[in-house]
C-alpha positions in Angstrom: 35.9 84.1 34.7 35.8 80.8 34.1 34.0 79.6 30.9 30.1 79.0 30.6 28.9 75.3 32.4 25.9 74.1 30.5 23.6 72.1 31.6 21.4 69.2 29.0 18.5 69.2 30.1 17.2 65.2 29.0 12.8 65.2 28.2 10.7 62.4 28.5 8.2 60.8 26.8 6.2 62.8 27.4 7.9 66.4 26.6 8.5 67.3 30.6 12.5 68.2 32.2 13.1 64.9 33.2 13.8 64.7 37.5 17.5 64.1 36.8 18.1 67.4 34.7 16.3 69.3 37.6 18.8 68.0 39.9 21.8 68.7 37.9 20.7 71.9 36.9 20.7 73.3 40.7 24.6 71.8 41.0 25.3 74.0 37.9 24.3 76.9 39.6 25.9 76.6 42.7 29.0 75.9 41.0 28.2 78.6 38.4 27.9 80.6 41.7 31.6 80.3 42.6 32.7 79.8 39.7 31.4 83.7 38.7 30.1 81.8 35.6 27.0 81.9 33.2 25.1 78.9 33.8 22.9 77.7 30.5 20.4 75.0 30.2 20.4 73.5 26.6 17.3 71.1 25.7 17.2 69.1 22.3 13.7 67.6 21.4 11.5 66.9 18.6 9.3 70.0 20.8 11.6 71.1 23.8 9.3 73.9 24.4 7.6 72.4 27.9 10.9 70.9 29.1 12.8 74.1 28.1 10.7 76.1 30.3 10.5 74.0 32.9 14.8 74.2 33.2 14.2 78.3 32.5 12.7 77.9 36.8 16.7 76.7 37.5 18.6 78.2 35.6 19.2 81.7 33.8 19.7 81.2 30.4 17.9 78.1 28.4 18.9 77.2 24.7 16.0 75.4 22.5 16.9 73.9 19.7 14.0 71.1 18.2 15.2 68.0 16.1 12.0 66.2 14.5 14.5 63.2 14.3 14.3 62.3 17.7 10.2 61.9 17.6 11.2 58.2 16.5 14.6 57.7 17.5 16.6 57.1 21.0 17.5 60.5 21.8 20.7 60.3 23.3 23.4 59.8 19.8 21.5 62.9 18.4 20.9 64.8 21.1 25.4 64.2 21.9 25.8 65.5 18.1 23.8 68.7 18.3 25.6 69.8 21.2 28.7 69.2 20.3 28.4 71.3 17.4 26.7 73.9 19.9 29.7 73.5 21.7 32.5 74.2 18.9 30.3 77.5 17.8 29.9 78.5 21.4 32.5 77.8 23.1 31.4 76.9 26.4 33.8 74.8 29.5 31.8 72.3 31.0 29.1 70.0 30.9 27.0 68.4 33.0 24.3 66.1 32.5 22.6 63.0 34.0 23.6 59.8 34.6 21.4 57.5 33.4 21.0 55.9 29.8 20.8 59.2 28.0 23.6 61.1 29.7 25.6 58.8 29.5 24.7 58.4 25.8 25.8 62.2 25.7 28.5 62.2 27.4 30.0 59.5 24.6 29.6 61.1 21.9 30.1 65.3 22.7 33.2 63.2 23.6 34.0 61.3 21.2 33.0 64.2 18.3 35.2 67.2 21.0 38.0 64.8 22.2 36.7 66.3 25.2 37.4 64.4 29.0 34.4 62.7 31.1 34.5 62.4 34.7 31.4 60.1 35.7 29.0 59.5 38.5 29.1 62.0 40.5 28.0 62.0 43.4 28.8 65.6 44.1 31.0 68.7 42.6 32.8 71.3 44.6 34.9 74.8 43.1 38.0 75.1 43.0 39.6 76.5 40.0 37.5 74.1 38.2 34.9 70.9 38.9 36.5 69.1 41.8 34.1 65.8 40.9 33.5 62.9 44.0 32.7 59.6 42.2 31.8 56.5 44.1 33.3 53.5 42.8 33.2 49.6 43.9 29.7 49.6 44.3 29.6 53.1 46.9 32.9 51.1 48.8 34.6 54.3 47.7 35.0 57.5 47.2 37.6 58.6 45.1 38.8 62.9 44.2 39.0 63.9 41.0 39.7 67.3 38.4 39.9 67.7 35.1 43.9 68.4 33.8 42.6 70.0 31.4 39.8 73.6 30.8 36.9 71.5 29.6 35.6 68.6 30.5 32.0 66.6 30.9 30.8 65.3 34.3 27.6 63.0 34.7 25.6 63.4 38.2 24.2 60.6 39.7 20.5 60.5 40.1 19.4 62.0 43.9 22.8 62.9 44.2 21.4 66.5 44.2 17.7 68.0 45.9 16.6 70.0 42.9 15.5 73.6 43.9 14.2 76.4 41.4 15.9 79.6 41.4 14.5 83.0 43.1 13.7 84.3 39.5 12.5 82.2 36.3 15.5 81.8 33.4 14.5 82.9 29.6 14.5 80.4 26.3 16.2 81.2 23.6 15.6 79.2 20.3 18.4 78.2 18.5 19.3 75.8 15.4 22.5 74.6 14.7 23.6 73.5 11.5 25.3 69.9 10.2 24.0 66.5 8.9 23.3 63.8 11.8 26.4 61.2 10.5 25.8 58.9 13.0 23.7 55.4 13.0 20.6 56.5 14.5 18.3 53.8 16.7 15.3 53.6 15.5 12.1 52.8 18.6 10.1 50.4 17.7 8.0 50.5 21.1 7.3 52.4 23.7 5.9 50.7 27.0 3.9 52.7 29.6 4.4 51.5 33.1 1.3 50.9 35.5 0.7 51.5 38.8 3.7 53.1 40.5 3.2 56.2 42.1 6.3 57.8 40.8 8.8 55.9 38.8 11.4 53.8 41.2 14.1 56.3 41.0 12.3 59.1 42.5 10.5 57.4 45.0 10.2 58.7 47.8 8.4 55.0 50.1 10.0 51.8 47.9 8.6 48.0 49.0 11.6 45.8 47.6 11.9 42.2 47.1 14.0 39.7 46.4 14.4 35.8 45.8 13.2 34.9 49.1 9.5 36.1 47.6 10.3 32.8 46.1 8.5 33.9 42.6 5.4 35.9 40.9 2.9 35.5 43.0 5.5 36.8 46.2 5.6 39.4 44.5 2.1 40.3 45.2 2.6 41.2 48.7 4.7 43.3 48.1 2.5 45.3 45.2 -0.1 45.7 47.4 2.1 46.7 50.5 3.0 49.3 47.9 0.4 50.3 46.8 -0.9 50.9 50.3 1.8 53.0 51.2 1.6 55.2 48.1 4.9 54.3 47.1 7.0 51.8 44.0 7.7 48.5 44.1 11.4 47.3 44.0 13.2 43.8 42.9 17.0 42.7 43.5 18.6 41.2 40.5 18.1 37.3 41.1 14.3 38.0 40.9 14.6 40.3 38.0 17.0 37.7 36.3 14.4 34.4 37.3 12.0 36.6 35.2 9.8 37.4 38.2 9.4 40.8 37.5 10.7 43.6 34.4 14.5 44.9 34.8 13.1 48.7 34.8 11.8 47.8 39.2 16.0 46.7 39.8 17.9 48.4 42.2 22.0 48.1 42.7 24.5 48.9 41.2 23.2 47.0 37.4 20.4 48.8 38.1 18.4 52.0 39.4 19.8 54.3 41.8 17.5 55.0 44.5 17.1 57.5 47.3 13.8 56.7 49.2 12.8 58.7 52.9 11.2 54.7 53.3 12.8 51.5 52.3 11.0 48.6 53.0 
């Protein structure tokens, strides 16, 4: 039996589980079945209770770590330090996380502190005596297949690459703690901005209406926004429109923006 497979459970601003973590947990459960390995979720947050319970819908066991410092600071560096300490204590073999902003931070910190290698932006992972990772490169023009030279490592999974599916039976949540000071610099959160009007975050939207340089300016996006609202979808944009200041970066789609997988894209 291979070592444990761990899943980093990302927590949103309202305390719930990020959708990407449900997708990663679904993938990890499949890998665990193929490897005959236990799969464990780990949620580190100021208040991990809600997200940990949600992650337990997908995994048989979830560790919940309360870390008050996350309330006023960016989570990635802090979560990475706590995860690295837990990895040193419990000795799992693999860590899977989402390939979003927080997941990339967590993977980098854990890699630096633990010495583990990282395979990034996975669009699929299978098992053959270890994870076999398919990665999208060159803006999606090529897919590579890689594996680790060691018996441990970190994989970041691209959003929307896996369809989240809850387990047949919910797992258990185990509160735990880890000792040690947070030695890396903390990034203070000075403001939080809530997006208004979108039926769903753009990376989760099933319908997207997108505009680019051709809309002509900020006023041109009003038609895009009206159509998106009528369809119950989200508004997307190209990098050119974002760079021009016509629409916020949060709506940018593409290699330097959000990765989307809608059912309808206009």
